[in-house]
C-alpha positions as CSV (number, residue, x, y, z in Angstrom):
1,M,8.2,26.5,-2.7
2,G,7.3,24.2,-5.5
3,K,4.0,23.5,-7.1
4,V,1.9,20.3,-7.0
5,I,-0.1,19.3,-10.1
6,N,-2.9,16.8,-9.4
7,I,-4.5,14.8,-12.2
8,Q,-7.7,13.1,-11.0
9,P,-9.0,10.9,-12.4
10,I,-6.5,9.4,-14.7
11,T,-8.6,8.1,-17.7
12,R,-8.0,5.3,-20.2
13,I,-6.8,2.9,-17.5
14,E,-8.4,-0.1,-15.8
15,G,-9.6,1.0,-12.4
16,H,-9.4,4.4,-10.6
17,A,-6.3,6.3,-10.0
18,K,-4.8,9.8,-9.6
19,I,-1.3,11.2,-10.0
20,A,0.4,14.0,-8.0
21,I,3.4,15.6,-9.7
22,H,5.6,17.8,-7.6
23,L,7.5,20.6,-9.2
24,D,10.5,22.4,-7.8
25,D,11.0,26.2,-7.9
26,N,12.4,26.0,-11.4
27,G,9.4,24.0,-12.7
28,N,11.2,20.7,-13.0
29,V,9.6,17.5,-11.7
30,S,11.0,16.7,-8.3
31,D,8.7,13.8,-7.5
32,A,5.6,12.0,-8.8
33,F,3.1,9.8,-6.9
34,L,0.6,7.4,-8.4
35,H,-2.3,6.8,-6.1
36,V,-4.5,3.7,-6.8
37,M,-7.9,4.4,-5.3
38,S,-9.0,0.9,-4.6
39,L,-7.5,-2.3,-3.2
40,R,-7.6,-4.9,-5.9
41,G,-6.2,-7.7,-3.9
42,F,-5.6,-10.2,-6.7
43,E,-2.8,-11.9,-4.8
44,K,-5.4,-13.3,-2.5
45,F,-6.8,-15.4,-5.4
46,I,-3.7,-17.4,-5.7
47,E,-2.7,-17.9,-2.1
48,G,-2.7,-21.6,-1.3
49,R,-3.0,-22.7,-5.0
50,A,-0.6,-24.9,-6.8
51,A,2.1,-22.9,-8.6
52,E,1.1,-24.5,-11.9
53,E,-2.4,-22.9,-11.6
54,V,-1.1,-19.3,-11.2
55,P,-0.6,-18.4,-14.9
56,R,-4.1,-19.7,-15.7
57,I,-5.6,-17.6,-12.9
58,V,-3.6,-14.3,-13.3
59,N,-4.3,-13.9,-17.0
60,R,-7.9,-13.1,-16.0
61,I,-6.9,-10.1,-13.9
62,C,-7.1,-7.7,-16.8
63,G,-9.1,-7.9,-19.9
64,I,-6.8,-5.6,-21.8
65,C,-3.4,-7.2,-21.1
66,P,-3.9,-10.9,-20.1
67,W,-0.9,-12.0,-22.2
68,M,1.6,-10.2,-20.1
69,H,0.2,-11.4,-16.8
70,H,0.3,-14.9,-18.1
71,L,3.9,-14.6,-19.3
72,A,5.1,-13.0,-16.1
73,A,3.5,-15.7,-14.0
74,N,5.1,-18.4,-16.3
75,K,8.5,-16.9,-15.8
76,A,8.0,-16.7,-12.0
77,V,6.9,-20.4,-11.9
78,D,9.8,-21.4,-14.0
79,G,12.1,-19.5,-11.7
80,C,10.6,-21.2,-8.6
81,F,11.1,-24.7,-10.1
82,G,14.5,-23.9,-11.7
83,V,13.2,-24.7,-15.2
84,T,14.7,-23.4,-18.4
85,P,12.4,-23.1,-21.4
86,T,13.2,-25.1,-24.5
87,P,14.4,-23.1,-27.5
88,T,10.9,-23.2,-29.0
89,G,9.4,-22.0,-25.7
90,H,12.0,-19.2,-25.5
91,K,11.1,-18.1,-29.1
92,L,7.4,-18.2,-28.2
93,R,8.1,-16.0,-25.1
94,E,9.8,-13.5,-27.4
95,V,7.0,-13.5,-29.9
96,C,4.1,-13.3,-27.4
97,P,4.9,-9.7,-26.2
98,I,5.1,-8.5,-29.8
99,M,1.7,-10.1,-30.4
100,A,0.3,-8.6,-27.2
101,H,1.6,-5.2,-28.2
102,I,-0.2,-5.4,-31.6
103,N,-3.3,-6.7,-29.9
104,D,-3.2,-3.9,-27.3
105,K,-2.8,-1.2,-29.9
106,L,-5.7,-2.5,-32.0
107,L,-7.9,-2.9,-29.0
108,H,-7.0,0.5,-27.6
109,F,-7.6,2.3,-30.9
110,F,-10.7,0.6,-32.2
111,F,-12.6,0.0,-28.9
112,L,-11.3,2.6,-26.4
113,A,-10.2,5.6,-28.4
114,A,-12.0,5.5,-31.7
115,P,-15.5,6.2,-30.1
116,D,-14.1,9.5,-28.9
117,F,-13.0,10.4,-32.4
118,I,-16.1,9.2,-34.1
119,I,-18.8,10.5,-31.7
120,G,-16.8,13.5,-30.4
C-alpha cells in the first residue's frame, strides 16, 4: 500500500486549500488532489451580463493577478464574437503577461514574503 501526504493549509495563496499527494509503494507520486475549501462562485457575478462587461468584472476577482483574469476574459469574448485583435492589440497581449509576471514577483517578494524574512 502507498502513502498519502496531506498538506493543510497551503499557504501563500489566495483562499484556503489543501493538497493530498498519493505515493505508490516505490515512493513515486501516483496521484495528487487539490481541495479548495470554499466555494468562491465568481461565475455567478457575470451571469446575465453583457459579454463586453466580463473583462472589467473578472479582473476584480483576485488582487494579486487581475491582469491575467482580464486577458483571459478578453480572449474568451474575442472568441465568442469571432474577433481577431489588431497587430498592436496582439503585441499588447504578448507584453501584458510579461508585465504581470514582473508585477507578481515584486508584489510577492516585497509584500508577501519579505515580512517573513525581515521579522522572522
